C-alpha positions, 0 to 999 in steps of 0.5 A: 192423064193428069188424073193417071199421074196423081193416082200413081204419084198417091200410090207411089207415096203410099208405098213408100211409106209402108216401105219405110215403116218396115224397115226395108230401106229409108226413102228420102223423107221429104219425098213422102209428103211431096207425092202424097200431096202433089199426088192428090192436087194433080189427080184432082185438078181436071175435076176442080171446076166440075160440081162433084169435083169441089169437095175432093179438090179441096179436100186434097188442097188440106191434104197438100197443107197438112203434108207442107206442115209435115215436111217443114217439121222434118226440116226443122227437126233436121236443123235442130239436130244439126244444131245440137250436133254442133253444140256438142262438137264445139262444147270445149270451146264455149264459155267456160263457167266457175261456180262459187257457193256458200253450201255445197252443190250437187254439181258432179259430172264428167269433167266437173271438179269441186275445190273446198275453199278457206272457211275465211271466205264467203264463199266455201266451194268452188266448181268448175269444168262447166261451160255456158250452154245458155243464160237469160233472166238470171238463170244459168244453163250449164253443162259438164265439160265431158257431156256427151250422149252417148256417156248416159249422164246427160245432166244440164244444171239451172242455177239462178243468180242468188247471194248464195252463189256467184258465178264467174264466166270466162 
């Protein structure tokens, strides 16, 4: 009975994977690795103690471990996409950044403005309309205020702290 149940689960996983790749409908992404890994383990369980069942059962354990890693990667992908979508929705509320520069910089994008400053000051240009994505070790990763995945202008500015620029966070 266990062998039949395991074979049915494995066959169901194969059919669902084929249906998903053919584009007919999309089953739960976790269902395929669970059915595949679990089905093989259940199918080889009764013969695991037999001398001829050692190898198939060990192989089923390896396949189940790979399916577990597959499911974990699917989960990590979903969490990462959710975090990115949250970041894009909250971009206007993130830390505002003004960049002052001695030389003109190529900081252009949706919502980014360049303002020439008086030549008597050390910094001759001010760029506004930027938001802080992340910072670390004197490197600033900035996004334009109007950044979106749809507008085709997916620019991330990477600026290193130096004497040539000043970065103010608001």
